[in-house]
Residue, then its C-alpha position, 0 to 999 in steps of 0.5 A: x500500500x502507498x504511504x499516507x499522503x501519497x496514495x494519489x500517486x501512480x502505483x507503478x513505481x512501488x513495484x519492480x517487475x520480475x523475470x524470474x524468482x525474486x531473491x528470497x527474503x532472509x528468515x529469522x529461522x530456517x524452514x523445516x522440510x517435512x513430507x506432505x503425507x503426514x497423518x494422525x499417527x505420524x511423529x515428526x522429530x527435529x532439533x530447534x535451530x540455534x536461531x530459535x534461542x529466545x523465541x516463544x515456541x508457538x512463534x518458532x513453529x509458525x516460522x519454521x513450519x510455514x505451511x501450518x498456520x499459527x492457529x493450527x500451531x496453537x491447536x497442536x500445542x493446546x492438544x498436547x501434540x507438541x513435546x519439547x525434550x519429552x515434556x508438554x510445554x505451553x505455547x509461550x515457553x521460551x526456547x534456548x535452541x537445540x532442544x528436541x521437539x516432537x510433533x505428533x499427527x495433524x492439528x484437529x480443530x473442533x468438528x464443524x458442520x455446514x448448516x443450510x441457510x436460505x440465501x439467494x443463489x444465482x444459478x448459471x447451470x444446473x442438472x442432477x449431477x452438478x451446478x454452476x453458481x455465480x458467487x457474489x463477492x463477500x461470500x466465503x465458499x465454506x467456513x474456516x477454522x479458528x473462529x467461533x461456530x457462529x462466526x465461521x459457519x454463517x453466510x457461506x456458499x455451502x450453506x446456501x447450496x445445502x438449502x437449495x439442493x438439500x444433497x451434495x457430494x460428501x467427498x469434501x467432508x461435512x464442512x465442504x460438501x459439494x465443493x470441488x474448487x474455490x474462489x477467494x471471498x472477495x472474488x465473484x463469478x462462476x464456481x462449479x459444485x458437485x451433487x454426488x460423490x462420483x461427479x465430485x471425483x471426476x471433476x476433481x480429476x479433471x481439475x488436476x488434469x487441467x481439463x477445466x478451463x477458467x477465465x477471469x476478468x480483472x482491472x489492474x493499476x497502470x498500463x500493462x505494456x504487452x498485449x499478451x503475457x504469460x507469468x510462470x513464477x512459482x507461488x508460496x506462502x509469504x513467511x513474513x506476512x502469512x496471510x499473503x502469498x509470494x513469488x519470492x520463495x524459490x521453493x514455491x509451487x508451479x503456477x501459470x497465468x496467461x494475461x491478455x489485455x482487453x483495454x488500456x484505460x486512461x482516465x481522470x484517475x490515472x492509467x488502468x488495464x482491463x485484462x482477461x486471465x486464463x490460469x492453468x493452475x489454481x494456487x491461492x491468490x494466483x492471479x493477484x500475486x502474478x499481477x502484483x509481480x508485474x507491478x500492476x496490482x488488482x484494483x481494490x486488492x489492498x493485501x497486494x499493494x493497491x491503494x485504498x483510495x484512488x484520487x483524481x490526477x486531473x486536478x479534480x477533488x473526487x476519489x474512488x474506493x472499491x470495497x472488494x477486488x476487481x477480480x471476477x471468474x467470468x467463464x468456466x468451460x469443461x466436458x460434463x463428467x457424466x454426460x460428456x456434453x461440452x459446457x461453457x458458462x459465462x458469469x456477467x461482470x458483477x454490477x458493482x464492478x460495472x458501476x465502478x468502471x463507469x465512474x472511472x471512465x466518466x466521474x463527472x457524469x457520476x458526480x464525483 
């Protein structure tokens, strides 16, 4: 995010385009490498790094195990699944460095079940096997861990689906019935859900084989120079700000985004580029991170450096704000996993994005 008092400046100088993996940031402690197939019976044993001296146990584990959230580290410790020198410690216990630490199994949050809620749904397609829904921005796909049941289990897409369809696939478990893939909370657009387990598994295989074609519409700050750009920077969790993803770690997972310029806008609020993005992979925050790596963050995406307030650059006093990301899943295309019919569904651009574009192009007409 731009410094206070400078948010009317262009965003471009705040970023450096990357042609490969950016240099890895220095870490306070080395990252521990474990296999991803650990289960409830797995015992992982390691020595605390000397750099951990003086750190709290929970903070050390959160840095050393970046793929486990701090909330889940806390769950492991509270459940007695972490031992230091054979003893069950408290989360705030200070380390000296060199201790033997054991972690048993996986963090197991309190069981949580989705609850049917009468929430309106905009269906793009439906048959007895699956449905494609136009999800609004601000709606979580399913509940998450870490909050109270009421806080984390209300107003989700899953709850709305349960009310309208009664029965969904069970492959994703009680918390994620029917969910084959996800959209970020502040991303709108097309998402496919499965009504039975066979369809769910077949769709899952199709996503893994990259046989489901996903297209997004985004508005980015600045003018993207090339009409077509393919970004292949790997993506991993940001070890410094764990709610973010980053292209700075060379050990990230492969990610491919094809970015096509639809329109370059020169407006009273500065330069912007409307793009169409096709992704081959589905990493967390992939499009947002890849556009930011080019120096063109998604409008409204404060997490990745977009300004909260967009000021006019033509001398006018008006300002614009967008309380969501300008990112919309506009198209899904795939072969129906049961009927083999070719399907292509388009989700029209969300109304608040249409209105934002109109204000951006002609703020005087909008009274801004």
